[in-house]
C-alpha positions in Angstrom: -72.0 146.8 128.5 -71.4 148.2 125.0 -73.5 151.1 125.7 -71.6 151.8 128.7 -68.4 151.3 126.8 -69.3 153.7 124.1 -70.3 156.3 127.0 -66.9 155.8 128.5 -65.2 156.6 125.1 -67.4 159.6 124.6 -66.0 161.0 128.2 -62.4 160.3 126.9 -62.8 162.0 123.8 -64.5 165.2 125.6 -61.6 165.2 128.3 -58.8 165.0 125.6 -60.7 167.5 123.6 -60.9 169.8 126.6 -57.3 169.3 127.4 -56.4 170.1 123.5 -58.2 173.1 123.8 -56.5 174.3 127.0 -53.1 173.3 125.7 -53.7 175.1 122.4 -54.6 178.0 124.2 -51.7 178.4 126.6 -49.5 177.3 123.4 -50.8 180.4 121.4 -50.4 182.6 124.5 -46.7 181.6 124.6 -46.3 182.2 120.8 -47.6 185.6 121.1 -45.6 186.3 124.2 -42.4 185.2 122.5 -43.1 187.0 119.3 -43.7 190.1 121.3 -40.4 189.7 123.0 -38.7 188.8 119.5 -40.0 192.2 118.4 -38.0 193.8 121.1 -34.8 192.1 120.2 -32.1 192.0 117.6 -32.7 189.4 115.0 -30.6 188.6 112.2 -32.4 188.5 109.0 -35.3 190.5 110.1 -36.4 194.0 110.9 -36.5 194.3 114.8 -34.4 196.8 116.7 -33.8 196.7 120.6 -36.1 198.6 122.9 -33.9 201.3 124.7 -34.6 203.2 128.0 -34.5 206.8 126.3 -37.4 205.6 123.8 -39.8 206.3 127.1 -38.5 209.9 127.4 -41.5 212.2 126.7 -39.3 215.5 126.7 -36.1 215.9 124.7 -34.3 219.1 124.5 -31.7 217.8 122.2 -32.9 215.6 119.4 -31.0 214.1 116.7 -32.1 216.5 114.3 -29.6 219.3 112.3 -31.3 222.1 114.1 -29.2 224.0 116.7 -29.9 223.6 120.4 -32.4 225.9 122.0 -31.2 226.9 125.5 -33.8 228.0 128.2 -35.2 231.4 127.8 -36.1 232.8 131.3 -39.2 234.8 131.5 -37.6 237.0 133.9 -34.7 238.3 131.7 -36.0 238.0 128.1 -32.7 237.0 127.2 -32.2 235.4 123.6 -31.5 231.8 123.7 -28.3 232.3 121.9 -27.0 233.8 125.3 -26.2 232.0 128.7 -29.7 232.2 130.7 -27.7 232.8 134.0 -25.0 235.3 132.1 -25.5 238.0 134.8 -25.2 235.9 138.0 -22.4 234.0 136.8 -20.4 237.5 135.6 -20.9 238.9 138.9 -19.5 235.7 140.8 -16.4 236.0 138.2 -16.0 239.7 139.2 -16.7 239.1 143.0 -15.6 235.5 144.0 -17.7 234.2 146.7 -16.0 233.7 150.2 -14.4 230.5 151.3 -17.6 228.2 152.4 -17.4 225.4 155.2 -17.4 222.5 153.0 -17.7 219.9 155.5 -19.5 221.6 158.4 -18.7 220.9 162.2 -17.4 217.1 161.9 -14.5 217.0 159.4 -14.3 213.3 159.9 -17.8 212.4 158.9 -17.5 212.3 155.2 -14.8 209.8 155.3 -17.5 207.0 156.6 -19.6 205.6 153.7 -21.0 202.8 155.9 -24.3 204.4 156.3 -27.3 204.0 153.9 -28.2 206.1 150.7 -31.5 207.3 149.1 -32.2 206.1 145.9 -34.5 208.6 144.2 -36.8 207.5 141.5 -40.3 209.2 142.0 -41.5 212.8 141.6 -42.2 213.2 145.2 -38.9 212.1 146.2 -37.2 214.5 143.8 -39.2 217.2 144.9 -38.2 216.5 148.7 -34.6 216.4 147.6 -34.7 219.7 146.0 -36.1 221.1 149.4 -33.4 219.6 151.2 -30.7 221.0 149.0 -32.2 224.2 149.2 -31.4 224.4 152.7 -27.7 223.5 152.4 -24.7 225.9 151.6 -22.8 223.5 149.7 -23.3 220.0 148.2 -21.4 217.6 146.0 -22.5 216.2 142.6 -21.6 214.1 139.8 -23.0 212.2 136.8 -22.5 208.8 134.9 -23.3 209.2 131.1 -24.2 206.7 128.5 -23.1 207.4 124.8 -22.7 204.0 123.1 -26.1 203.3 122.5 -27.4 206.8 122.0 -26.3 209.5 119.0 -25.8 212.6 121.5 -25.7 210.5 124.9 -27.7 211.1 128.1 -27.1 211.4 131.6 -27.9 208.0 133.0 -27.5 208.8 136.8 -26.8 211.9 139.2 -25.0 211.6 142.3 -25.5 214.2 145.1 -24.0 214.2 148.3 -24.4 216.4 151.3 -22.3 216.1 154.5 -25.1 214.2 156.0 -26.6 212.0 153.1 -26.0 210.5 149.7 -28.2 210.8 147.1 -28.3 208.5 143.7 -30.9 210.0 141.3 -32.4 207.6 138.6 -32.3 209.9 135.9 -33.7 207.7 133.4 -36.8 207.3 135.3 -37.0 210.8 136.2 -35.6 212.5 133.2 -38.9 214.6 132.0 -39.0 216.1 135.6 -35.4 216.9 136.4 -35.8 220.5 135.9 -37.3 220.2 139.5 -33.4 220.7 140.7 -33.2 223.8 138.1 -33.5 226.4 140.8 -31.2 224.8 143.2 -28.3 224.5 140.6 -29.0 228.0 139.7 -28.9 229.6 143.1 -25.8 231.5 143.4 -25.8 231.2 147.2 -25.3 227.5 146.9 -21.6 226.0 146.2 -21.8 223.0 143.9 -18.5 220.8 144.2 -17.6 218.9 140.9 -14.5 217.5 139.9 -13.6 218.2 136.1 -16.9 219.7 135.4 -16.4 220.7 131.9 -18.4 217.9 130.5 -20.9 217.6 133.4 -21.9 221.3 132.9 -22.8 221.1 129.2 -24.7 217.5 129.6 -26.7 218.8 132.3 -27.9 221.9 130.0 -28.4 219.2 127.1 -30.9 216.9 129.1 -32.5 218.9 131.5 -31.9 222.6 131.0 -30.2 222.8 134.3 -27.5 225.5 134.5 -25.0 225.6 137.3 -24.4 228.6 138.9 -21.6 228.8 141.9 -19.4 226.1 141.5 -16.2 224.9 143.1 -14.1 222.3 140.8 -11.7 220.5 142.6 -9.7 219.8 139.4 -9.0 223.6 139.2 -7.8 223.7 142.7 -5.2 221.0 141.5 -4.0 223.2 138.9 -3.8 226.1 141.2 -1.8 223.9 143.6 0.4 222.3 141.3 -0.7 218.7 142.0 1.4 216.1 140.3 -2.2 214.5 139.2 -5.6 216.1 139.0 -7.7 213.0 138.7 -10.3 212.1 141.1 -8.5 208.7 141.5 -5.7 210.2 142.6 -7.2 212.7 145.3 -9.3 209.9 146.5 -6.4 207.9 147.4 -4.1 210.6 148.9 -6.9 212.3 150.9 -9.2 209.5 151.8 -7.3 206.6 151.3 -9.9 205.0 149.0 -8.8 202.9 145.8 -11.5 203.1 143.0 -11.6 201.0 139.8 -12.2 203.7 137.2 -12.9 200.9 134.6 -16.5 201.1 136.2 -17.1 204.5 134.6 -17.2 202.5 131.3 -20.1 200.1 132.6 -23.4 200.2 131.1 -25.1 202.9 133.4 -28.3 202.4 132.1 -29.1 198.9 133.7 -31.7 198.7 136.4 -30.9 197.6 139.3 -27.5 198.9 139.5 -25.0 196.2 140.6 -23.7 196.7 144.4 -20.1 197.4 143.0 -21.8 200.4 140.7 -23.7 201.6 143.5 -20.5 201.9 145.8 -18.6 203.4 142.8 -21.0 206.1 142.1 -21.7 207.0 145.7 -17.9 207.3 146.1 -17.4 209.8 143.6 -20.0 212.1 145.3 -19.5 211.1 148.8 -16.0 212.1 149.4 -15.8 215.2 147.2 -16.8 217.7 150.2 -14.2 216.4 152.2 -11.6 216.8 149.4 -12.7 220.0 148.8 -12.2 221.2 152.4 -8.6 219.8 152.0 -8.0 221.5 148.7 -9.5 224.9 150.1 -7.3 224.5 153.4 -4.1 224.4 151.0 -5.2 227.1 149.1 -5.6 229.4 152.3 -1.9 227.8 153.3 -0.5 228.8 150.0 -1.7 232.6 150.6 -0.2 232.4 154.1 2.7 230.3 154.1 4.9 234.1 154.0 3.9 236.1 156.9 1.3 238.5 155.7 -0.6 241.3 157.8 -2.8 242.3 155.2 -6.2 240.5 155.6 -7.7 241.3 152.2 -5.3 238.8 150.5 -5.4 235.8 152.4 -8.3 234.0 150.0 -6.7 235.0 146.8 -5.9 231.4 145.8 -9.3 230.3 146.5 -10.7 233.4 144.7 -8.5 232.3 141.8 -10.0 228.5 141.8 -13.5 230.0 142.3 -12.8 232.3 139.2 -11.7 229.1 137.1 -14.5 227.1 138.4 -17.1 229.7 137.5 -15.6 230.3 134.2 -16.9 226.6 133.2 -20.2 227.5 134.2 -20.2 230.0 131.3 -19.8 227.3 128.9 -22.9 226.7 126.5 -23.7 223.1 125.1 -24.0 222.9 121.1 -24.5 220.4 118.5 -21.7 219.7 116.0 -23.5 219.9 112.8 -22.4 220.1 109.2 -23.8 221.3 105.9 -23.4 217.9 104.5 -23.8 215.0 107.0 -20.9 212.4 107.0 -18.4 215.0 105.4 -16.0 215.3 108.3 -15.7 211.8 109.1 -15.1 211.0 105.7 -12.5 213.4 105.4 -10.9 212.0 108.5 -11.4 208.4 107.4 -9.6 208.9 104.0 -6.8 210.9 105.3 -5.8 208.6 108.0 -6.1 205.3 106.0 -5.2 205.9 102.4 -2.1 206.6 100.4 -2.5 210.1 98.7 -0.4 209.0 95.9 -3.4 206.9 94.8 -4.3 207.7 90.8 -6.9 210.3 90.5 -9.6 208.3 89.5 -9.3 205.8 92.6 -9.0 208.8 94.7 -12.6 210.2 93.5 -14.1 207.0 93.8 -12.9 206.1 97.2 -13.7 209.6 98.4 -17.4 209.3 97.1 -18.2 206.0 98.6 -16.5 206.8 101.8 -18.6 209.9 101.9 -22.0 207.8 101.0 -21.1 205.1 103.6 -20.6 208.0 106.2 -23.8 209.8 105.2 -25.7 206.5 105.8 -24.4 205.7 109.0 -24.8 209.7 110.3 -28.4 209.1 109.2 -28.9 205.6 110.6 -27.6 206.7 113.7 -29.7 209.7 114.1 -32.8 208.1 113.1 -32.2 204.8 115.7 -30.4 207.1 118.4 -27.5 204.9 118.1 -23.8 206.1 118.0 -21.7 206.0 115.2 -19.4 203.6 116.4 -22.4 201.1 117.3 -23.8 201.4 113.8 -20.7 200.8 111.5 -17.0 201.5 112.8 -14.5 203.7 110.6 -12.4 200.5 110.1 -15.4 198.9 108.6 -16.3 202.0 106.3 -12.6 201.8 105.1 -12.8 197.9 104.2 -16.2 198.4 102.5 -15.3 201.2 100.4 -12.3 199.3 99.1 -13.6 195.9 98.5 -17.2 196.7 97.7 -18.8 193.3 98.2 -21.1 192.1 95.8 -23.7 190.1 98.1 -24.9 190.7 101.7 -23.0 188.0 103.3 -19.9 189.5 101.8 -20.6 192.6 103.6 -20.7 190.8 107.2 -17.3 189.1 106.1 -15.7 192.3 105.2 -16.7 194.2 108.3 -14.0 194.4 110.9 -16.6 194.0 113.9 -19.8 191.9 114.5 -22.7 193.6 112.3 -24.9 195.7 114.4 -28.8 195.1 114.5 -28.8 198.3 112.4 -26.9 197.1 109.8 -28.7 193.9 109.7 -32.0 195.3 109.6 -30.9 197.8 106.7 -28.7 195.4 105.0 -30.7 195.6 101.6 -30.0 199.6 101.5 -26.3 199.3 102.5 -26.0 196.3 99.8 -27.8 198.8 97.1 -25.3 201.7 97.9 -22.3 199.6 97.6 -22.9 197.8 94.5 -24.7 200.7 92.8 -22.1 203.9 92.6 -25.1 205.9 90.8 -27.3 205.3 93.8 -27.9 208.7 95.9 -28.4 209.3 99.5 -31.6 210.7 98.7 -32.9 207.4 96.8 -31.8 205.3 99.9 -34.0 207.9 102.1 -37.2 207.6 100.2 -36.9 203.7 100.6 -36.6 204.3 104.2 -39.6 206.6 104.4 -42.0 204.8 102.2 -41.1 200.8 103.6 -39.7 201.2 106.9 -41.2 203.8 108.8 -44.4 202.1 109.5 -46.1 201.0 112.8 -44.2 197.7 112.7 -41.1 198.9 110.8 -37.6 198.8 112.1 -37.3 202.8 112.1 -40.2 203.7 114.5 -40.9 207.5 114.9 -39.5 208.8 118.2 -38.8 212.2 120.1 -35.6 212.1 118.8 -36.1 211.5 115.1 -39.3 213.0 114.6 -37.9 216.7 113.8 -35.2 215.0 111.8 -37.3 213.1 109.4 -39.6 216.2 109.3 -36.5 218.4 108.3 -35.0 215.5 106.0 -38.3 215.4 104.2 -38.3 219.0 103.0 -34.7 219.8 102.9 -32.4 216.8 102.1 -32.1 217.9 98.6 -29.8 220.4 99.8 -28.2 218.4 102.5 -27.2 214.9 100.8 -25.2 217.0 98.0 -21.9 215.4 97.1 -21.0 215.9 93.6 -17.2 215.6 93.3 -17.2 218.8 91.9 -18.5 220.5 94.5 -17.8 218.3 97.2 -14.7 220.2 98.5 -16.6 223.4 98.5 -19.2 221.8 100.8 -16.9 220.3 102.9 -14.8 223.4 103.4 -17.6 225.6 104.2 -18.9 223.1 106.8 -15.6 222.4 108.1 -14.5 225.8 108.4 -17.7 227.0 110.4 -17.5 224.0 112.7 -13.7 224.5 113.2 -14.7 228.1 114.0 -17.4 227.4 116.3 -14.9 224.8 118.1 -12.1 227.1 118.3 -13.9 229.4 119.9 -15.7 227.4 122.6 -12.7 225.7 123.1 -9.8 228.5 123.4 -11.4 231.7 123.7 -11.1 233.7 127.0 -14.0 232.5 129.4 -13.5 235.6 131.4 -11.9 239.0 130.9 -8.3 239.2 130.4 -7.7 243.0 131.5 -9.0 243.5 135.2 -7.3 247.1 134.9 -6.0 247.0 138.8 -3.6 249.8 139.1 -0.3 250.1 141.0 1.0 253.4 142.5 4.5 254.5 143.8 4.7 255.7 147.1 4.4 259.3 145.6 1.2 258.7 144.0 2.5 258.2 140.7 0.9 255.7 138.5 3.2 252.6 137.6 1.0 250.3 135.8 -2.3 248.8 134.9 -2.3 245.1 135.6 -4.7 242.0 136.5 -5.6 240.7 140.0 -2.7 237.9 140.3 -0.3 240.6 139.9 -1.7 242.8 142.6 -2.1 239.9 145.2 1.4 239.0 144.5 2.5 242.2 146.4 0.1 242.1 148.8 0.7 238.9 150.0 4.3 239.5 150.5 3.6 242.8 152.5 5.2 244.9 149.7 2.1 247.1 149.1 -1.2 247.9 150.7 -4.7 248.4 149.4 -6.1 251.7 148.9 -9.0 251.2 146.5 -11.2 248.4 146.0 -13.4 249.2 142.7 -11.3 248.7 140.7 -8.7 247.7 142.9 -5.6 249.7 143.5 -2.2 249.0 145.7 0.3 251.6 146.6 3.9 250.1 146.9 5.4 250.1 150.1 9.2 250.3 148.3 10.8 252.3 145.8 10.6 250.6 142.4 13.6 250.2 140.1 12.0 252.1 137.2 9.0 254.1 136.2 7.1 253.9 132.7 6.9 257.3 132.3 10.4 258.1 132.9 11.6 255.7 130.1 9.3 257.4 127.5 7.0 254.1 127.6 3.1 255.0 128.4 1.9 251.6 127.3 1.9 250.1 130.7 0.0 253.0 132.3 -2.7 253.1 130.2 -6.2 250.9 130.6 -7.1 248.5 128.2 -10.2 247.1 126.7 -11.2 243.6 126.4 -11.8 243.8 122.6 -10.2 242.3 119.7 -7.4 245.3 119.0 -8.3 244.7 115.1 -11.9 244.8 114.6 -13.1 245.6 117.9 -15.3 242.3 118.4 -16.5 242.1 121.9 -18.1 238.8 122.5 -15.1 236.5 122.6 -11.3 237.0 122.1 -8.3 234.9 122.5 -4.7 236.1 123.4 -2.2 236.5 120.5 1.5 236.6 120.8 3.0 239.0 118.1 6.5 237.5 118.4 5.8 233.9 118.3 6.8 231.6 121.4 9.3 229.8 119.3 11.5 232.5 119.3 10.4 234.3 122.6 11.0 231.3 124.6 14.9 231.6 123.9 15.1 235.2 124.3 17.2 236.5 127.5 15.2 236.9 130.4 15.5 240.6 130.6 14.0 241.0 127.0 10.9 238.8 127.7 9.9 238.6 131.3 6.7 240.3 132.5 6.4 242.0 128.9 2.8 242.3 127.7 3.3 244.6 125.1 3.5 242.2 122.2 0.4 240.0 123.6 -2.8 241.2 122.4 -6.4 240.3 121.9 -7.8 239.0 118.6 -11.1 237.7 117.7 -11.2 234.0 116.0 -10.9 235.7 112.4 -8.6 238.2 113.1 -6.5 235.4 114.7 -6.6 233.3 111.7 -5.6 236.1 109.7 -2.6 237.1 111.8 -1.6 233.6 112.1 -1.3 233.0 108.2 0.7 236.3 108.1 2.9 235.0 111.0 3.7 231.5 109.2 4.6 233.1 105.8 7.2 235.3 107.7 8.3 232.4 109.5 9.2 230.6 106.2 10.9 233.8 105.2 13.0 233.9 108.5 13.8 229.9 107.8 15.2 231.2 104.3 16.9 234.2 105.4 18.8 232.3 108.4 19.2 229.0 106.6 17.3 227.2 109.5 14.4 225.0 108.3 11.1 225.4 110.1 11.2 221.6 111.4 13.6 219.0 112.0 13.9 216.9 109.0 15.3 213.5 110.2 15.5 211.6 113.2 17.3 208.2 113.7 17.8 205.8 116.5 21.5 205.4 116.7 21.2 201.9 118.6 22.4 203.5 121.8 20.5 205.9 124.6 20.6 208.5 121.7 18.3 209.8 119.0 20.2 211.7 116.1 18.1 214.4 114.8 18.9 216.7 111.7 17.3 220.0 111.1 19.1 220.6 108.0 17.7 219.8 104.3 16.2 216.8 103.3 18.5 216.3 100.2 21.6 217.2 102.1 24.1 214.7 101.2 27.0 215.5 103.2 25.0 214.7 106.9 26.6 211.9 109.2 23.2 209.8 109.3 24.0 207.6 106.6 21.1 208.5 104.3 18.8 207.1 107.0 15.9 208.4 109.3 12.6 209.9 108.7 10.4 213.0 109.8 9.6 212.9 113.6 5.8 214.2 112.5 5.8 211.2 110.2 7.5 208.6 112.5 4.8 209.4 115.3 1.6 209.5 112.7 2.8 205.9 111.1 3.3 204.4 114.8 0.2 205.8 116.1 -1.8 204.4 113.0 -0.3 201.1 113.3 -0.8 200.7 117.0 -4.5 201.7 116.5 -5.6 200.3 113.2 -2.8 198.0 111.9 -4.9 194.8 112.3 -7.8 196.2 110.1 -6.1 198.4 107.2 -5.2 197.2 104.2 -2.0 195.4 103.9 -0.5 197.7 101.3 -0.9 200.6 103.4 0.3 198.7 106.6 3.5 198.0 104.9 4.2 201.3 104.1 3.9 202.7 107.4 5.9 200.1 108.8 8.6 201.0 106.3 8.3 204.5 107.6 8.8 203.2 111.1 11.8 200.9 110.2 13.6 203.8 108.5 14.0 205.5 111.9 15.0 201.9 113.6 17.7 201.6 110.9 15.7 199.1 108.4 15.4 196.4 111.6 12.3 194.7 112.2 10.1 196.4 114.8 8.3 195.1 117.6 4.9 196.8 119.3 7.2 198.0 122.0 9.2 199.8 119.3 6.1 201.3 118.0 5.1 202.4 121.5 8.7 204.2 122.0 8.4 205.8 118.6 5.4 207.7 119.5 7.4 209.7 122.2 10.6 210.4 120.0 10.9 213.9 119.8 8.7 215.0 122.5 9.4 217.0 125.6 8.4 215.7 128.9 5.2 217.6 129.2 4.5 216.5 125.8 4.9 212.9 126.6 3.1 213.0 130.0 0.1 214.9 128.0 0.1 212.3 125.4 0.3 209.3 127.4 -2.4 210.6 129.8 -4.6 211.3 126.9 -4.2 208.2 124.9 -4.2 205.9 127.6 -1.1 204.0 126.3 1.5 202.0 128.4 4.3 204.7 127.1 7.0 203.9 129.6 10.2 204.9 127.2 12.8 206.4 129.1 13.8 209.8 127.7 16.8 209.5 125.2 19.4 212.1 124.7 19.4 213.7 121.2 22.1 214.4 118.6 20.8 217.4 116.5 22.5 217.9 112.9 22.1 221.5 112.0 22.8 222.6 108.3 23.2 226.4 108.1 25.5 227.6 110.6 27.9 226.7 113.2 27.1 227.5 117.1 29.2 227.3 120.1 27.1 227.0 123.3 27.3 225.1 126.7 30.5 223.7 128.2 31.0 220.4 126.4 29.8 218.5 129.2 27.0 215.8 128.7 24.8 215.8 131.7 22.3 213.5 130.5 20.4 216.0 128.8 20.4 216.6 124.7 23.6 216.6 122.7 23.4 218.9 119.5 26.0 218.5 117.1 26.0 221.3 114.1 27.5 220.9 110.7 27.9 223.9 108.5 26.7 222.5 105.2 24.8 225.4 104.1 28.0 227.1 103.5 29.4 223.8 101.8 31.5 222.9 104.7 32.3 219.6 105.1 30.1 217.3 107.8 33.3 215.7 109.1 33.9 219.2 110.7 30.6 219.1 112.8 31.4 219.2 116.4 29.3 218.0 119.6 28.8 220.1 122.1 26.6 220.2 125.4 23.7 222.3 125.8 21.9 224.0 128.6 18.9 222.5 130.8 16.2 223.7 129.0 17.2 222.2 125.9 16.2 218.9 127.3 12.4 220.1 127.5 12.7 221.3 123.8 10.3 219.5 121.5 11.5 218.4 118.0 7.9 218.2 116.7 7.4 221.9 116.3 9.3 225.1 115.4 11.4 225.0 118.8 14.5 223.8 117.4 14.3 226.2 114.4 13.6 229.3 117.0 16.6 228.3 119.2 19.0 228.5 116.3 17.7 231.8 114.9 17.7 233.4 118.3 21.4 232.1 118.9 22.5 233.5 115.6 21.0 236.9 116.3 22.8 237.0 119.8 26.0 235.7 118.5 26.0 238.4 115.8 24.0 241.3 117.1 23.6 240.9 120.7 20.5 242.2 122.3 20.3 245.1 119.7 19.5 242.0 116.8 16.5 240.7 119.3 14.8 244.2 119.3 14.9 244.5 115.6 13.7 241.2 115.2 10.7 242.2 117.3 10.4 245.3 115.5 10.2 243.4 112.2 7.5 241.1 113.6 5.4 243.8 115.0 5.4 245.5 111.4 4.2 241.9 110.0 1.3 242.3 112.4 0.1 245.6 111.5 0.6 245.2 107.8 -1.5 242.1 108.0 -4.2 243.6 110.2 -4.2 246.9 110.1 -5.7 247.0 114.0 -7.9 250.1 114.7 -8.3 249.4 118.6 -4.7 249.1 120.0 -3.9 250.1 123.3 -2.6 253.5 123.9 1.2 253.5 124.0 1.4 250.4 121.6 4.4 251.3 119.3 6.3 249.1 116.8 9.7 250.5 118.1 8.8 249.3 121.9 11.9 248.5 123.7 11.5 245.6 125.6 14.5 246.1 128.0 13.9 246.3 131.6 15.6 246.4 135.0 14.6 243.9 137.7 14.2 245.3 141.1 15.5 244.2 144.2 12.2 242.0 145.0 11.8 240.7 141.5 11.9 237.0 141.1 14.1 237.5 138.1 16.8 239.3 139.7 19.8 237.2 139.6 21.4 238.4 143.0 17.9 239.1 145.1 14.9 236.7 145.0 12.0 236.8 147.6 
């Protein structure tokens, strides 16, 4: 019995050991799996960073280094990479717009049905098949969804393409490295690509895939030409298709897979209806030409041609990285100017500037290494708070920040702590620490396609890049900012297509009347007022006798062809329109002295433009002093009624009837915006100071958030208010208030004394020591309601009124001549068009068919 008992005991022990071994193995595997899982997730106090889909990309065209982006170099063209690889094809389309395509084929109602299936494309064979399908189409619609929050430069997360028959959703994350399969289709000038608001899509496709769009129809450009009340895609979907979309889905995380059904429906919707919308808009463009009976067949598509030209001008854009010689300088300058009082003592200013720059440089470096956005790593508000409080221990850093710490901050908390507590610590020292301790196989800064070039670059050049001594920082910032500003200015404002088309208009007797652009030519053609006589370059003959002829008036400027170059230095690569007579004056000239007068609008390169602008600003100040009319409205104050009192007089004027209250409209707007956006996170001292500025406008009373929103709009004209509200996305519902303008300088008598709900202007002649009680309130013209108080408009209006009152038209002509002298003296232009003359007369008579003829209008 005892032996049997022992055998049983041994068996139990063996089984128990076996079970324990199995359990241990299972537990060990679970622990290893959990460990691997944790290594891919954020961990407070550790050094682990979340795995992101872009880390699997093997081919990255735009990495996070400071090197410029390299564009596609076509073997068949041999063009340098700084030029558009398809410039020749796009230029041809700009000069010879394609004919109106059939956007929706035979069944015009088919695109309205989205009940059918779609094709999800996530394999290379599927993508090649799609390229084959699209190559057989004449037109297809395109849209993209981007992700930027968890990426430094951002990347395309989804592409939607729709033909008349089918919708395709392309997983650009899974197919990132082979998306160039679609490049030939997008670059084919015989296939029209329909986008909506393509300005960003065009450069994003270049950045991620070297895909360049050639031959595009942008429905947003069509909306501009048709003067639609809105040009958003949501508006077009509702009006033409009866579809309501939730545009908040645009901000969803488009990296996630699989996409939710709601996101799929949204993505399909953006491209699916676009061909139908394009067809509707093109029909309206056609109707806009033929609304007035015209027998000339060549002018029927001119509005569509203009939409096509504007669309293809967008295709000429080239993606560029935003770089600066000293990383973080621009952000630091912006944060300091927006947050801190400029009246701080010099020592405090220097300390704050240097610490803010170091934090911005550290943030920039971390964002590039980890491929994260700046705002994900560390917000501007947190940088301000950290620079002011300089927390002593890591836990205080977390408490000082205005948002939850990102995994980047957590994993690099030691470096950030050292940076804050040691004012002598340089970014170079921090970088050395990162290079030695963090960039290892299990470190929190793993090498990737995004940071390899950056780290190599910094290892050899960082001594020149991370340089911020207080004595030299302003030079570094100024140089970098100037270069970046120049490139941005050129990209944003330079003309995307030739300005002068050098089309010709002849009188019936064959005499040349003028050179003009296509738009003016088509104006005559669509009204049967002319006939086409030549096509290249275009020329027309008028079918009526014009009012006057340039050569009869001894004025040959308008019968000279003009070159698309800078009139000062001859630069041909880029140019910007420049108005020799500033708009703030010219907009108030009588119609017969300004309409259709191109003599004083010239082309300048960005450098000459800057030089001319500086000279013009200097002369404006001289005009302000000579006429006693300051350049800006000095004070505005809420009267408590449906009226805003504005003073354009001197700020130290003691006789004005505003009771010493009020504030500059520019200061009011800046203060209100800062309080609405950052009031809860800014230092209390700065917040109180800005609040006092707003209170000065409201007469010292307490202000609410609604008051702040209203203050943003004060002084804006209706167009400025619409643009501002749309850009900022704020609930700006303030009704337009009339304005009482108190002017110190000279009296003016205009209008008829009636108040039709427009601006009321009150003038007091304090400049000549008259008592302010003599101020009288008079009504003004309708146009004054659209006059902005934020710029030089009020100044220009009062100057022109004085000139007309004292000297009439001759005073305006002499005023213009002086401005031309200022322009010539500043630039010494070498390439002015033939016939340009300082003493040019702007006078003109209007013919029977002119829209400016007061008695006869077409």
